[in-house]
N, C-alpha and C positions, 0 to 999 in steps of 0.2 A: 822326532822333527831334524831335521838338518840344518842348527842353529849357525854355520855356517855359509851355507849358500846364503840364507837371509841376511849375515852381515853384509857378505861380498853386494845385495841387491840392493840396499843403506846407503853402503859406501858408494856404490856407483849413482845413486840419485844426489847424495850432496855433492858427486863432482859434477855432476852434468848441469847443475845450478849454478857453479863458480865460473862466473862469465872472464875472468881473470888469467885461466887457464887452460888450456886445451883440453879435451874430454879425450880418456883412453879408452878403448874399447876393454873390459875385462877378458874377452876371449877374440881371437883376430879372426873373423871370417872374411875370406878376400871374397868381392863383388862377383855374382854369377852370372845375370843375367847380360844376355846378351844384346846385341844393338837391335830394336824394332827394325825391321824390313816389311814393307808393306806388301798384304798379300792380295789375289783377286776376289773383289764381292762377290758372292754365289748367293745373297740374298733371294729370293722368290719374290718381286712387287708385285702391289694390288693396290688398286683405290680404295680409300676407306668406305665408299658407300658401296663398293662389289663385294664388300664383305660386312655389311649391314650397320656400319662403325660411320656417325657424321663426322663430316670433316671441319666442320660449325664446333661440335664439341669435344676434337684435338686442340683445336684452335683456342679455345676457352679455358682446356686444361693448360695449355702450353702458357698462355700468359698469367694465370694463375701461378704455376710454379716459377716460373721465370718470375714475373713480379715481387715474390716469396724470397726475401734475402736471408731467409735463415733458411731455406732450400740449396741455396746457390749452385742451381741446375748446371754441368756441364754435358751429358748427355743423355739422350732418351730414344729407345726403341718403343714403338706396338706394334705388336702383331695378332693375328688372329689363324686360329687353323694350319697354321705354318705361314702363313705367308705375308709379308711385312708391309705394314700399312703407312708407318712412318720412322723415319731414319735420321737422327739430327743430330748436331753437336753447338751449342750455344756459345757465343763469343769466340776467344779462339781454342777452344774445344772442337777436335776433328769428331766423325765417325769411324773413322777409319784406322785407331790405333789400338792395339789391344792394351786392356787397361790390369793395371792390379786388384784382383777380385778380394784379397784381405778373405774376412770368415767367409765368404761366400763359395769359396776352396772345401769348405767342410762339407757344404753339400754335394760336393763332385767327390768326397772322397768316400763318401757311405755309400756310393753306386758299387765303386769299388769293393765292399764288405760285402756289397748285397750281393755281387757276382760269386762271391768264395761262400757264401750259404746257398745260392744257388747251386754251385757244385758240389755243395757236400762235404766241404771241407771243413765248415766251421758250423756253430749254430749262435743264437744271440747268447746262450747260457755258458760256451765255452768260456773257462777263466783265461786271464792275462799270464796266470804260472802255467797252465797247459801248453800256452805258445812262448813265452820267455825264457822257462825254466831255469838253466844255472845262468841266466843274464841277473836272476833277482838275487842278490846279497842273502847269505844265509839269515843275518839275522830281523830282514824283511819280510821271509816267505809268510810264516803266518799272516803278518796282517794282510796280505793281497791273495790269498789262497781262495778270497769267498768272491775278486770281484771280476768281474764278467763282463765280455764285448759289450754286453744291453747297457751295464753303465757306463762305457765310455762315451757308446752311441749316444744316451741320452743323459749324457751332461749331469751324472749321479756319480759318481767313483769318489767324490770328496779330496779329491787329490789335491795339494797345496802345491806341488812345484807347477809352475806358471808362466807365464811368456815375460814375464820380467826375471825371474829365475833361471829362466832358459840361457839369457845373454851373459850370464854370468859362468856357464861350466861348459864342456864340449863336448858332455856325454846326456845327451837329456834322456835317455831311457833309465839308464842308474840314477839320474838326478830326481828322476820322477816315482822311483822306487823307494829311495834315500830319502826325502823331504818326506817323506808319508801322508796322512789323508788325515783331513779335520772331524770327520765323521763314517758313520755306518756306511758302506756303498748301499746307493737306493734309498737312501734316506729323503735325500730332497735334493732339488736342482742347485748346481751352482756351475756356473759358464767355466769354461777353462782351455781353452786353444791345445793346450796340451794332453788333455784326452786328444784330439783328434789326430796329435799327431803320434801317440802309441797305436792309434787304429793303421796310420800309416806304416809305421814301422812294423806291426803285426804284419801287414800286406806282405812286406818285403821278407819276411820272415818264414811265410807260408808258401810263399812264390820263387823267392831266390833272385825276385827282380825288382827293381824301384816300382813304384807306385806307379808312377809318370807311364813305364815302359809297360805296367801291367794294360793300363787304361787306353792307353797309344794302341794296345791292338783292340781290345775289347771294346772301346766309349769314342774314341777320337775319329780314328780314320774310318770306321763304320757312319759318321755322324760328318764327313767330308772337313776335318777340323786338323785343320795342319800346322798351326802359326800359332804356338802357344808354347808357353817356359813353365817350367816349374821348381822353386827353388828349393834346395837341400839344407838340412841340419851336419854340423860340421863332419860326423860318420857318416854320411851318404845317402840315410833315408828321406822321401821328400818330406818337408814340411806338413802334409797334410791338412792343418787347420787354417793355413796362409801360403802365401808364396807362390799362388796360380796367377801367371798372364794370361789373358785371353781377351780377344775381340769380342764386346759385346751379344753383336750377331752368332757369336758361335754360344754364348752362353746361354742363347736363346733358343738353341739346336737342342739343348740340354732338359731344358723347359719345358718344351715342346714332345721330347720324346717319353718324358714323363705323362703329361697331360697323356699321352696314346699309347697309358699303361708297357710302357720299354717296351713299340715298335717302335722301327722307322727302318719305312722305304721297303716295306715285307720283310726289314731282318727282326729278328728279336734280340733285343740288347739286355732286358733286366725283366725280371718277374715281375708281373701284375702283383704279387703277394706282397715281395719287396717290398715295393712302393706304396702299396695301402700302408703298409707298416709304417715305414719313413714318412709317410705325410700327415699323418694323425695322428692327433694328441696319444704321447707317452709318457707324458710327465708335466703336472703345476708349474707353469715359471708365477713368480711373485710378481702381480700387475705393474710395479713400478716400472719393470722392463719393458712395457707396452702392450700392444691389444692382440698378442701371437703367444700360443704355446710352444711346446718342443716334442719334434717326434724324433726321429734317428737322424740328426744332425742337420734337419729341416726345419725350421720355425710353421706351424701351423695355425690356421687362420681361426679365430673366436666367431668372426660375425661374416662368415663368406665361405663357401665351398672350394677352399683352393689352400696357398703353401706362399712360403716365399724362403727365398736365399738372400741372406742377409750379411752386409760387409758393414765392416764400420767406417765412420765419415762420408757414409750418405750412399753406398755401394746396396743395391736393393733391384730383385727381378721378384715381381708380383705376378702369379701363376693362378688364374680366377677357371674352374676347372666347366664352371656350367657354360660358359660363354666363350671357353676357347681363347680365352686373350690372356696374352703375355704383356705386361709393362715393366721394361729394363729401363733405371735411371743410373745414372754417375753423377756423383755429385760431390763438393765440396765441404761439408760442415759439421757441425759441430755433434753428430748423433755417435752413437756405441752402438744402443739399442735400436728398439721405434719410437722414438720420442719426438719425431723430427714431424713437421708438417707435411711432409711428402705422405705419410702413411693418411690422415682423412680427406686429405686434398684428393689420393689416388683412389681412396673406397669411394670417395662419394662419385667419379665419376664414371669408376666401369663395377663396381661393386651393382652389376644392373641384370638385366635382360636385354639381349640385341637380336635383330631381326636378321633372317638371313642374309638378305640383303638390302638394299635400299636405292630408290631411283638416283639417277646423275644428279649430281649437286655443282654444277661449271663455277656457278658464285662464290659456294665454300671452298671448292679445289684452288680458286684463284686465290682466295684468301689465306688459303694455308700454305700455299708457294711465299704467296708476298713475305708471311710470316717468319717462316724456315728461311728464309734470305736474309731477312730484316735483323734476325738475331745472331745471326752467323757474321764474325768479323772477316770470314775468307771470303764473302760477298757483298764489299764494301760500296756503302752509297756514295754516291757522286755530289760533291756540295753542289748546292743551286743555282749558284751564279759563277760564271766565266772569270771576272775579278777574283772573287774570294779562294779558286783554284791556285790562278796564278801567283796572287799575293800568298799565297800560303805554302806554295811548293819552294817560293824565292826566300821567303824566311824562314823555312828548314833548313833549305843548300846554307843558308848565311852561318846558321847558329851552327850548326854541324862542325862548319870550317872554324867557328870559335871555339871550341870545346877542343878539338883536335889535338892531343898528345898523350905524355905521362905522366901520373900521379901515383905517390907516394903514400900509403898510410902512415898516419903519423900516432894513433891511438893507440895505445896500449893494450886494451882489452879488443881489439882485433886481432888476440890470439885465437880466440875461440868464436871468431865470425867467418860466415861463409856463405858460399852462393846455394846451396840446399839448405830448405830448412828446416831449423831445428829438431821440428818434431819428424819428418821425414829420416835425419838421420837417426834417429833412434831407431826408426823401425828396419832400416838399412844397418843397422851396429855399425856404422862408417861415418867419423867423425872429423871436420876438417880439423888441417894443423893452425887455420889463421890465416886472416886476410892480409897480404902483403901490397896490393895496389892495383892501380884500375889504367886501361891503356884504351882512347878513343880515336879510330880510324876509318879511312873509307875505301870502300874498294866498287866493284863492279855492281854489288848488291846494294850497295848503299851504304852507311852507318852500320858501324858494329861495336861492340865493346867488346877489350879481351878482359876479363875476368881474374886476378891473380890470384892463389893464393900458396901456401907453402909448399910444395912439390910439383903444382899441377895448375894448368890453365887452361879456362874455356873462351872459345870465341862465340858471342851470341850476337846473329845480325838483329839490326831495331828495323821492322815494319813503323810505317806510320800510315798508310791508308788499310794497311790489312798487316798479318802477324807475318814474321819472319821464323823459318823451322830451320832449327838448326840440331845435327847430332853432338854432343859434346862427351866430352870424358871429365869427371871430376870425382879425383879421390877414389879414382879407378871405374867409379860406376858409370855404364855406357847409358846417357838419359836425352831424351827427345823433347826439346824445349819449342815454343812457340813467344816470340818476344814482341809487346806491341810498345811505341813511347811517345811521346808527348812532350811539344815544349811550351811554355809557360815562363809568365813572369812572377814573382813572390810581390810582398808587401812595401819589402825594400829594393826594388825595380833589380832582384839576382833574378839572373835565368835561371831557370828549373826544368830540368830534364827528367819527366816521372816515366818509369818502366814497369812494366810488369810481365814477368817472365812465368809463364805456365810451362808444369812438368807434365807432359800430356800421358805419362803411363802411371801418372798417380797424380791423386786430389787433391794437389799441392801448389799455391803460388807464391812464387817471393815479388814484391815489389821492393822498388828503392826507389828513393827520390835523389837524383844530383842536384845540389842547390852550389850554382857559381858564383863565388864572392870572390873579393877582391885579393884578400888575404890567403886563399884557399880554398876546398872543395869540403863542404859536408854531405855526408851521406846517411841517408835515415830509411832502416829497414825492417820490414814489415812482413808476415806471414800468414796466410790463411789455407788449413785452418790455423789457430794459433791462441792467443792469449783468452780469447772466449770460451777454449775446452776449458779451462779453470774456473769460470763461473760457479759455482754455488758448489766446490770441491768440497768435502770435509774429510778429515782423518778417523771421524768418529768411527763409522763402519770397517775400518781395517784392523784399529787395534785392538776389537773385540777377538780377532781371527789367529793374533799372535802371543807368543810368549811377552810377559810382563817385561823381561828387560827390553825385550823391541818396545812394546806399546806404549813406554812411558817414554822411551827415546822420541818416537815419529808425535806423540801429542804433543809434548813439549817445544820438537823443533816442525813441526808438519805445516803450521800457518806460515812459517819464518822461508822454508823450502818453495812451500806453491806460489809466493810472492817471488821470490829469485827465480824460478822456472818461467812465471810471467814474466818477465823482465825479460829474459834470454832470447823472449819470440818477437818484442818492438828493442830495436838495437840504433846508436848512431855511430858513426866512423868517420873522421876527422884525414885530409889528405892536402897534398902540396901540391904544386904542379911541379914537375922538373923543367929544368932550363933546356 
């Protein structure tokens, strides 16, 4: 076992929870994702009733998931037989932006592996020693001689090298082999994204090109998918288990291709045999993980005939074989596997039989249109009375004039405070060097905030009736943000500006409350998903898998680390106005 890698991972966790200093990435991985450029909407739309789905049922479903705050729904697509019945974004979240797929990426990676199997290049029983050969250190060859592609595909490799450890090294293939395994391959299910990374690395070894380039020829172009991006590891292989940015409507195309047994508009994409193997249960999953078992990088349903693409924090695509319905949801919740309310609610509405078509329901269509308009901040409702509109507009203009100016942060612990949420910084492996100030001003678009960090700054326009979108660059990361604001007075009659900035390509939101006081400015930060992720977190299960020298350390300091990490999600800063 590679105790050096484990030690680096623990050291990184302790550094992350120390808010008195900036976090330094153990391995520098420069930002990769380009700026999102909108592309044409090529969905084929149809009314729900024309495809046998009730508009009223869709309304009931939308209302239930929107009102359930544990779901924190952001985007929704419902399709049947390849036709889009509903496509919408909630609040500030548009339906026209690519999204970070997180572990849904795994279910795309398996398609590349299936294509190579169909080509006769590999089989499920091909060992990784056959593929990687000399890349496996001699000392570890005997440990990996029996590990096969099947063990990587069904998450039964037993590999210890995981998502946290890969942050601490630039050679993930070497880390996978030198960190070893915790059980005999094939013995049991143990979810680990580095299994999928090794599949991606294998595709590169076998084809001589990146997996994204391989799939561009064989999958993306045939399905008309052109607007996507897949991040790479430090050595240049696509990350496989995560890192894919793709429009939800394009991900639905991939699900539809699988429902059509590998065919797309008369073209053969993937063998029906491999799809069957990948979307049926191949290994038992502990019940605590949810109501799905595991196939080959795809989750398989226990209570209906279908399968699931699942990504952390609420990225899910449900594929119902019998009805041909696909439900794709993007959320920003605390779900790591399938424990969120979105699962029983979606099963309740869509795990059923549907007619081929239904009579037109004009009343239901009108209700659905009104509901989707109401729940999107990009279609703002007008204030009922003229005087409300006039005085609200005047008050906003007056408050904008009052706060215009530059503010310098005085809080010492702002050295670890940034615009990008903490959890998102970890996912990006790109950490703030600290907040140094704020500047409020006005231009032709209205009020804006310039957020100043050491080494960079971002300009966010603030919408009061509808969100304002900005492409910003923060710590080198190109991000698309939608920001809305609201002026209030608190109980001390201090003017308060509440800001919500949604980072549209990810499921993260940064909340900032600016409290303007006579002696200075207080800024209260919050993020979602955030502190609630730590509810019920325990170190007991982790320590059983580690050497005693580390397990005792985690057991003694674990609760303290968890508490400190929770504090990092909710912070305050103080600033003074420059004369």
